[in-house]
Kinemage of the C-alpha trace (Angstrom):
@kinemage 1
@onewidth
@group {chain A} dominant
@subgroup {mainchain}
@vectorlist {calphas} color= white
{ca met a 1} P 19.413 98.313 133.239
{ca thr a 2} L 22.027 100.465 131.359
{ca glu a 3} L 23.890 99.213 127.691
{ca gln a 4} L 27.477 98.850 128.496
{ca lys a 5} L 29.674 100.944 126.165
{ca leu a 6} L 31.967 98.910 123.772
{ca thr a 7} L 35.208 100.120 122.247
{ca lys a 8} L 35.851 101.423 118.670
{ca ala a 9} L 38.453 100.700 116.544
{ca asn a 10} L 41.627 102.137 117.736
{ca ser a 11} L 39.853 103.522 120.932
{ca his a 12} L 41.516 101.638 123.673
{ca arg a 13} L 44.776 100.120 124.781
{ca ala a 14} L 45.287 97.547 126.924
{ca thr a 15} L 47.476 98.599 130.222
{ca glu a 16} L 47.113 95.167 131.613
{ca arg a 17} L 46.348 91.563 130.351
{ca gly a 18} L 43.106 90.994 128.899
{ca tyr a 19} L 40.692 89.081 127.102
{ca ala a 20} L 38.595 90.148 124.343
{ca gly a 21} L 37.198 88.492 121.277
{ca gly a 22} L 38.645 84.757 122.286
{ca glu a 23} L 42.147 86.425 122.645
{ca ile a 24} L 44.513 87.247 125.101
{ca ile a 25} L 45.180 90.959 125.044
{ca glu a 26} L 48.568 91.703 126.082
{ca pro a 27} L 49.689 95.026 127.744
{ca gly a 28} L 50.389 97.527 125.132
{ca asp a 29} L 48.232 96.047 122.291
{ca leu a 30} L 45.034 97.931 120.913
{ca val a 31} L 41.747 96.411 122.058
{ca pro a 32} L 39.476 95.153 119.254
{ca ala a 33} L 36.378 97.213 118.401
{ca gly a 34} L 33.510 95.794 119.956
{ca thr a 35} L 34.839 94.953 123.271
{ca pro a 36} L 33.037 95.987 126.265
{ca ile a 37} L 35.041 98.634 127.972
{ca ser a 38} L 36.862 97.895 131.349
{ca asp a 39} L 38.693 100.541 133.716
{ca leu a 40} L 40.605 97.452 135.006
{ca trp a 41} L 42.729 96.870 131.986
{ca met a 42} L 42.518 99.177 129.415
{ca glu a 43} L 42.769 103.099 128.826
{ca pro a 44} L 41.097 105.246 126.445
{ca leu a 45} L 43.148 106.831 123.534
{ca ser a 46} L 42.787 110.272 121.628
{ca lys a 47} L 42.267 109.959 118.312
{ca lys a 48} L 45.599 110.732 117.082
{ca glu a 49} L 47.072 108.299 119.678
{ca gly a 50} L 44.788 105.498 118.215
{ca glu a 51} L 45.943 106.322 114.707
{ca val a 52} L 49.603 106.169 116.004
{ca ala a 53} L 49.053 102.965 117.696
{ca arg a 54} L 47.280 101.594 114.656
{ca ala a 55} L 50.489 102.505 112.259
{ca met a 56} L 52.946 100.963 114.837
{ca asp a 57} L 50.808 97.716 114.840
{ca glu a 58} L 50.900 97.780 111.038
{ca ala a 59} L 54.509 98.779 110.873
{ca leu a 60} L 55.322 95.659 113.337
{ca ser a 61} L 52.981 93.251 111.629
{ca pro a 62} L 55.048 90.469 109.737
{ca asn a 63} L 52.101 90.321 107.333
{ca asp a 64} L 52.712 93.247 104.919
{ca ala a 65} L 49.645 91.804 102.679
{ca asp a 66} L 47.614 94.210 105.229
{ca val a 67} L 49.170 97.245 103.558
{ca asn a 68} L 46.279 98.667 101.063
{ca val a 69} L 48.067 99.872 98.429
{ca glu a 70} L 45.503 101.953 97.047
{ca asp a 71} L 45.614 103.995 100.017
{ca leu a 72} L 49.252 104.981 99.339
{ca ser a 73} L 50.538 107.812 97.308
{ca gly a 74} L 53.712 109.591 96.695
{ca asp a 75} L 56.360 109.012 99.072
{ca ala a 76} L 54.453 106.474 101.190
{ca leu a 77} L 53.942 104.285 98.030
{ca thr a 78} L 57.393 104.919 96.739
{ca gly a 79} L 58.880 103.590 100.034
{ca tyr a 80} L 56.536 100.566 100.434
{ca ala a 81} L 57.477 99.793 96.798
{ca ala a 82} L 61.502 100.057 97.599
{ca ser a 83} L 60.977 97.831 100.811
{ca leu a 84} L 59.702 95.273 98.099
{ca ser a 85} L 62.821 95.952 95.948
{ca ile a 86} L 60.846 98.049 93.503
{ca asn a 87} L 62.291 101.177 92.100
{ca arg a 88} L 59.966 103.814 91.123
{ca gly a 89} L 62.258 105.154 88.194
{ca lys a 90} L 59.622 107.257 85.828
{ca leu a 91} L 56.446 105.172 87.089
{ca asn a 92} L 53.142 106.942 88.032
{ca asp a 93} L 51.254 105.895 91.098
{ca lys a 94} L 49.176 104.122 89.177
{ca asp a 95} L 51.583 101.954 87.524
{ca leu a 96} L 53.935 101.725 90.606
{ca arg a 97} L 50.612 100.225 92.486
{ca ala a 98} L 50.456 97.350 89.765
{ca ala a 99} L 54.103 96.714 90.154
{ca val a 100} L 53.713 96.300 93.951
{ca thr a 101} L 50.404 94.249 93.676
{ca ala a 102} L 52.214 91.958 91.022
{ca lys a 103} L 55.030 91.644 93.310
{ca arg a 104} L 53.081 90.746 96.315
{ca ala a 105} L 51.065 88.132 94.125
{ca asp a 106} L 54.274 86.608 93.201
{ca thr a 107} L 55.765 86.173 96.457
{ca ala a 108} L 52.458 84.850 98.132
């Protein structure tokens, strides 16, 4: 008996409604990692397509607490801070991350 292959993070997108990890997965959504691969309701994504899909999911997520400010730097960090009404001014990345973290803690 052969072992069934499982999806990896950002490796497949649903083409039709499916079921994975106790949740209904709608067409266009990323299939959660660890789901048995099916040719019936999902399609494989290239690494780049998977990363773009992940970024789009994060951008559309109503919960910005998922953003890891430690991974952001430069323009990305400045833009994220601005979305929280924090102006960079002369702050370096470390200090701007601290301001973002404080703002998010204050609004939680």
